[in-house]
C-alpha positions as CSV (number, residue, x, y, z in Angstrom):
1,M,10.6,-25.9,-21.5
2,L,9.6,-25.0,-18.2
3,K,8.8,-28.3,-16.3
4,K,6.5,-29.0,-13.1
5,P,7.0,-28.6,-10.1
6,F,8.0,-25.1,-11.7
7,K,5.5,-22.6,-11.3
8,T,5.0,-19.7,-13.6
9,I,4.1,-15.6,-13.0
10,G,1.9,-13.2,-14.5
11,F,2.6,-9.7,-14.8
12,V,-0.7,-7.7,-15.0
13,N,-1.3,-4.0,-16.1
14,S,-3.1,-2.3,-13.2
15,H,-6.4,-1.3,-13.5
16,K,-6.5,1.0,-10.3
17,L,-6.9,4.8,-11.0
18,G,-3.8,6.4,-11.8
19,E,-1.5,3.4,-11.0
20,K,1.6,3.5,-13.0
21,R,3.8,1.2,-10.6
22,I,5.3,-1.8,-11.9
23,A,6.6,-4.8,-10.3
24,L,9.8,-6.0,-12.8
25,L,11.8,-4.2,-14.8
26,P,14.3,-5.3,-17.8
27,K,17.4,-4.7,-15.7
28,D,16.6,-6.7,-12.7
29,I,15.5,-9.5,-14.7
30,V,19.0,-10.3,-16.3
31,E,20.1,-11.8,-13.4
32,L,17.2,-14.2,-13.2
33,K,17.6,-17.8,-14.4
34,H,13.5,-18.9,-15.2
35,R,13.0,-16.2,-17.7
36,E,10.8,-18.2,-19.4
37,A,8.6,-18.7,-16.7
38,L,7.5,-15.2,-16.7
39,F,4.4,-13.9,-18.6
40,F,4.2,-10.3,-19.1
41,E,0.5,-8.6,-20.4
42,R,1.3,-6.6,-23.4
43,N,2.5,-2.8,-23.0
44,Y,3.4,-3.6,-19.3
45,G,6.2,-1.2,-19.4
46,S,4.4,1.1,-21.6
47,D,3.9,4.0,-18.9
48,L,8.0,4.0,-18.3
49,N,8.5,3.9,-21.9
50,I,9.5,0.1,-21.8
51,S,8.7,-2.1,-24.6
52,D,7.2,-5.4,-24.9
53,T,10.8,-6.1,-27.1
54,E,12.7,-5.4,-24.2
55,Y,10.8,-8.2,-22.1
56,A,10.9,-10.6,-24.8
57,A,14.8,-10.3,-25.8
58,L,15.6,-11.4,-22.0
59,G,13.8,-14.6,-23.2
60,C,10.1,-13.6,-21.2
61,Q,6.6,-14.2,-22.5
62,I,4.3,-11.2,-24.1
63,V,0.9,-12.3,-23.7
64,S,-2.6,-11.4,-23.4
65,R,-4.4,-10.4,-20.4
66,K,-6.2,-13.5,-20.2
67,V,-3.0,-15.4,-20.5
68,A,-1.0,-13.8,-17.9
69,L,-4.0,-14.3,-15.3
70,A,-3.9,-17.7,-15.8
71,Q,-0.5,-18.3,-14.4
72,D,0.2,-20.3,-11.2
73,I,1.1,-16.8,-9.8
74,V,-0.4,-13.5,-10.2
75,C,1.8,-10.4,-9.6
76,D,0.6,-6.7,-9.2
77,P,1.9,-4.0,-6.8
78,K,-1.9,-3.0,-5.7
79,I,-3.4,-6.4,-6.1
80,G,-5.5,-5.7,-2.8
81,D,-7.5,-3.3,-5.2
82,A,-7.7,-5.3,-8.5
83,T,-10.9,-6.6,-9.6
84,F,-9.5,-9.5,-11.4
85,I,-9.5,-11.7,-8.5
86,K,-12.6,-13.0,-8.2
87,D,-11.9,-14.7,-11.3
88,L,-9.0,-16.7,-10.6
89,H,-9.3,-19.9,-9.7
90,P,-8.4,-22.6,-7.1
91,G,-4.7,-23.3,-6.6
92,Q,-3.5,-19.8,-7.7
93,T,-1.5,-17.2,-5.6
94,I,-1.5,-13.9,-5.9
95,F,1.7,-11.5,-4.9
96,G,1.5,-7.9,-4.1
97,W,0.4,-5.7,-1.7
98,V,-3.0,-7.2,-0.3
99,H,-4.2,-5.8,2.9
100,A,-6.7,-8.5,3.9
101,V,-6.4,-7.6,7.0
102,Q,-8.3,-4.2,6.8
103,N,-10.4,-6.0,3.7
104,K,-12.9,-8.4,4.3
105,E,-14.2,-8.3,0.7
106,I,-10.5,-9.6,-0.5
107,T,-10.4,-11.9,2.4
108,D,-13.8,-13.2,1.4
109,T,-13.0,-14.0,-2.3
110,L,-9.6,-15.5,-1.5
111,V,-11.1,-18.0,0.7
112,A,-14.1,-18.7,-1.6
113,N,-11.9,-19.0,-4.5
114,Q,-9.3,-21.2,-2.4
115,L,-6.3,-18.9,-3.6
116,S,-3.1,-18.4,-1.8
117,A,-1.5,-14.8,-0.8
118,Y,1.8,-13.5,-0.2
119,A,1.2,-10.1,1.1
120,W,4.2,-7.5,0.3
121,E,3.0,-5.3,3.4
122,D,4.3,-8.3,5.4
123,M,7.4,-9.1,4.0
124,Y,10.4,-8.3,6.4
125,E,14.1,-8.6,6.6
126,D,16.0,-8.4,9.5
127,N,13.0,-5.9,11.0
128,R,13.1,-4.0,8.0
129,H,10.1,-4.0,5.9
130,S,11.5,-5.4,2.6
131,Y,10.0,-2.9,0.3
132,W,11.5,0.2,2.7
133,R,12.2,2.2,-0.1
134,N,8.5,2.6,-1.4
135,N,7.6,3.3,2.3
136,E,9.8,6.2,1.9
137,L,8.4,7.4,-1.3
138,A,4.9,6.9,0.4
139,G,5.9,9.8,2.5
140,E,7.8,12.0,0.3
141,A,5.3,11.8,-2.5
142,A,2.3,12.7,-0.1
143,V,3.8,15.5,1.4
144,M,4.9,17.2,-2.1
145,H,1.3,16.5,-3.1
146,A,-0.8,17.6,-0.5
147,Y,1.1,21.2,0.3
148,Q,0.7,21.7,-3.6
149,L,-3.1,20.9,-3.2
150,N,-3.2,23.0,-0.2
151,G,-1.3,26.0,-2.0
152,V,1.3,26.4,0.9
153,M,5.0,26.1,1.3
154,P,6.3,24.0,3.9
155,Y,8.5,26.8,5.2
156,D,5.4,28.5,6.5
157,T,4.3,25.9,8.3
158,K,4.8,24.1,11.6
159,V,4.4,20.3,11.3
160,A,3.6,16.9,13.6
161,I,4.9,13.9,12.4
162,L,3.7,10.6,14.1
163,G,5.5,7.9,13.8
164,R,9.6,7.0,13.3
165,G,9.3,4.4,10.5
166,N,10.4,4.4,6.9
167,T,7.1,6.5,5.8
168,A,7.8,9.1,8.4
169,R,11.4,9.6,7.3
170,G,10.5,10.0,4.2
171,A,8.2,12.8,4.9
172,Q,10.6,14.4,7.3
173,R,13.2,14.5,4.4
174,I,11.2,16.8,2.1
175,L,9.5,18.7,5.2
176,I,13.1,19.6,6.7
177,G,14.6,19.9,3.3
178,L,12.1,22.9,2.1
179,G,12.2,24.5,5.8
180,A,9.6,23.2,7.7
181,D,9.2,23.9,11.4
182,V,9.1,19.6,12.4
183,K,8.1,18.1,15.7
184,V,8.4,13.9,15.5
185,Y,6.0,12.1,18.1
186,N,7.0,8.2,18.5
187,R,4.4,5.8,19.4
188,K,4.7,6.3,23.2
189,Q,4.2,9.7,22.6
190,E,0.9,9.8,22.0
191,K,-0.6,11.6,25.3
192,L,1.9,13.9,24.7
193,F,0.8,14.9,21.0
194,Q,-2.8,14.8,21.9
195,K,-2.1,18.2,24.4
196,E,0.1,19.7,21.8
197,M,-1.7,18.7,18.5
198,T,-3.6,22.3,17.8
199,E,-0.5,23.9,17.8
200,F,0.5,22.6,14.1
201,D,-0.5,23.6,10.9
202,V,0.3,20.3,9.4
203,I,-0.2,16.8,10.5
204,V,1.6,14.1,9.2
205,N,0.2,10.1,10.2
206,A,2.6,7.7,9.5
207,I,1.7,5.1,12.3
208,L,0.0,2.1,10.6
209,W,-2.9,1.6,13.4
210,D,-3.2,-1.5,15.0
211,T,-6.5,-2.7,13.6
212,S,-7.4,-4.2,17.5
213,R,-7.8,-0.8,18.8
214,T,-10.9,0.9,18.9
215,D,-9.7,4.2,19.9
216,H,-8.0,7.4,18.1
217,L,-5.5,9.8,18.5
218,I,-7.6,12.3,16.7
219,Y,-11.8,12.6,16.9
220,Q,-14.0,14.0,15.0
221,K,-15.0,16.0,18.0
222,D,-11.4,17.5,18.2
223,L,-11.3,19.1,14.8
224,K,-13.3,22.4,16.2
225,Q,-10.3,22.8,18.3
226,F,-7.6,23.1,15.0
227,K,-7.0,26.4,13.1
228,P,-9.4,26.8,10.1
229,G,-7.4,25.5,7.0
230,T,-5.1,22.8,9.1
231,L,-4.1,20.1,6.9
232,F,-3.8,16.4,7.9
233,I,-1.6,14.2,5.5
234,D,-2.9,10.7,6.5
235,V,-0.4,8.5,5.0
236,S,-1.1,5.4,6.3
237,C,-4.5,6.2,4.9
238,D,-6.5,3.7,7.7
239,E,-10.2,4.2,7.5
240,Q,-11.2,5.7,11.2
241,G,-7.5,4.8,12.3
242,A,-5.5,7.3,14.1
243,I,-7.9,10.2,12.7
244,E,-11.4,9.1,12.9
245,T,-12.3,11.3,10.1
246,T,-9.7,9.7,7.5
247,V,-11.2,8.2,4.5
248,P,-9.0,6.8,1.8
249,T,-9.0,9.3,-1.2
250,S,-8.1,9.1,-4.9
251,L,-5.7,11.1,-7.1
252,N,-8.6,12.2,-9.1
253,N,-10.1,13.7,-5.9
254,P,-7.5,13.7,-3.2
255,I,-9.0,15.7,-0.5
256,Y,-11.5,16.8,1.7
257,E,-13.0,19.1,4.3
258,V,-14.4,18.4,7.6
259,D,-14.9,21.0,10.2
260,G,-12.4,23.3,8.5
261,V,-9.9,21.0,8.4
262,V,-8.3,19.8,5.3
263,H,-7.9,15.9,4.7
264,Y,-5.4,14.3,2.5
265,A,-5.8,10.5,2.4
266,V,-4.4,9.2,-1.0
267,D,-3.8,5.5,-0.8
268,H,-0.8,5.1,-3.2
269,T,1.1,8.2,-3.1
270,P,4.2,6.5,-4.5
271,T,2.4,6.3,-8.0
272,I,3.1,10.2,-8.5
273,F,6.8,9.3,-8.8
274,Y,6.3,5.7,-10.5
275,R,9.9,5.7,-12.0
276,S,11.5,5.9,-9.1
277,S,9.1,3.8,-7.2
278,S,8.9,1.1,-9.6
279,N,12.8,1.1,-9.8
280,A,12.7,0.3,-6.2
281,I,9.7,-2.5,-6.0
282,S,11.5,-4.1,-9.1
283,S,15.0,-4.4,-7.2
284,E,13.1,-6.3,-4.0
285,T,10.6,-8.1,-5.9
286,A,13.4,-9.4,-8.4
287,N,14.9,-11.2,-5.1
288,Y,12.2,-13.7,-4.8
289,I,11.4,-14.2,-8.2
290,D,13.2,-17.5,-8.7
291,K,12.2,-18.9,-5.6
292,L,8.5,-18.6,-6.3
293,V,9.0,-20.1,-9.4
294,E,11.0,-23.1,-8.0
295,N,8.4,-23.8,-5.3
296,R,10.9,-23.0,-2.5
297,P,9.7,-20.1,-0.4
298,N,12.4,-18.6,1.8
299,K,11.5,-17.4,5.5
300,I,10.6,-13.7,4.3
301,L,7.8,-15.5,1.9
302,N,6.7,-17.9,4.5
303,N,5.9,-15.3,6.9
304,A,4.3,-13.3,4.7
305,L,1.9,-16.3,3.6
306,I,-1.4,-14.8,4.9
307,V,-3.9,-17.0,3.1
308,D,-3.3,-20.6,1.7
309,N,-5.4,-22.6,-0.9
310,G,-8.1,-20.3,0.9
311,R,-7.3,-21.1,4.4
312,I,-6.4,-18.0,6.5
313,I,-3.0,-17.9,8.0
314,D,-3.0,-14.7,9.4
315,E,-4.9,-14.6,12.5
316,R,-5.1,-10.8,12.8
317,I,-7.4,-11.2,9.8
318,N,-10.0,-13.0,11.8
319,Q,-9.5,-10.9,14.8
320,F,-10.1,-7.9,13.1
321,Q,-12.7,-8.7,10.9
322,H,-14.6,-10.4,13.6
323,R,-14.6,-6.9,15.5
324,S,-15.5,-5.0,12.6
325,I,-18.7,-7.2,12.0
326,H,-19.5,-6.8,15.8
327,D,-18.9,-2.9,16.0
328,S,-21.4,-3.1,13.1
329,L,-24.1,-4.7,14.7
330,I,-24.0,-2.7,18.0
331,Q,-22.9,0.7,16.5
332,S,-25.5,0.6,13.7
333,D,-26.3,4.4,14.4
334,R,-22.5,5.5,13.9
335,Q,-22.4,8.1,10.9
336,D,-20.9,6.4,7.7
337,P,-17.5,7.6,6.9
338,A,-18.3,8.1,3.7
339,S,-20.6,10.8,4.2
340,L,-17.3,12.8,5.5
341,V,-16.0,13.2,2.4
C-alpha cells in the first residue's frame, strides 16, 4: 500500500488531434520502485500495440480517465494543449510540455486552479535539453513531412537552416542525407541570413524565439522578394516569432500560403514517428518518476517548476504576457494572424 507523503501519477491518453506519443513504456517501468503509484488510463498504449495487461503485469494500475486525472500528478506529453487542465483541483501538478510562457490561457488556468507545473521544455542537464532526442525528431519529421507535401525532393533544393541546436541538427541530418545543398546560420548570423535569405528554395527555422523580442527575421513585407513556391518549415512554430507570418498548424491542415510562400508549421511533428519519439520520451521520463512519487524533486525538476500551487515562478511568463497585452492595446489595428491561413 502506498502511503503519504508519496504521490501518485496519472497517465492519460492525449486528445490532441493526431497525437500518438505516450510518456512511459513498459520497458522503462521495470527498474522503477513505485509502480503501484502509476495509474494508466485504459488503452494507454494501444496506438503502439501495447496492451493494458503489460502495464498491469508490472504492478501498475489500469483505471478510467476520471481516476487517472484525479491523481496527484497528471502526465501527458502535450499537456499544454489539454482541455482537462481546467477540471483539475488545487494541489495537483501537471508534468509534460506546458509552454505557459506563450500561452496566457493555460497560465490563467494554472493560477486560478492553484495548480503546479513541471515543464519539460525547461528541463536541462549539463546545458543539454533533457528531451533532446525528441527535439531532433521534430526537425527530422518536419523536413520529411513538409517536403512530401510540397512535392519536391531535398536534392533539388538549396536550404537555409536557422539554428544549431538539436532541432536544427535533426533537420540537417535528413537534408544532407537526401542530397540538399544546405547552409546553416547561427544566432549571431541573423543579419547575414537576412542579406542572403532570398537565395534559398527552403528555409528551416529551428530557433526558439525570445519572447521578449518584438522584431522578426522574416517580415511579411519580405515575402514578395522570395521565389514563388519557396517553402518555410518553421519547426519552432512560434506564432509571429522569427517568421512574422507563422501561425501554428495541425496535421490535418499542415500548410498554408502567404504571398506565394508556402508555410509549414505543425507544432508536434515528432508524433509523425510516434514509436521512435515515445521510446525517446519514455527513456527520459523514467528518470524522474520515483523522484516525483517520493516528492523529492532534483535540480532538473526544480528548475522546470514554472508554477507552484498557483504562484508563477517563471518570470518570463509575466514579462511576455504583460508585453502581449500591452502590444494588443497599442496595435489593435494589426492584422489578425489567423487571417494569414
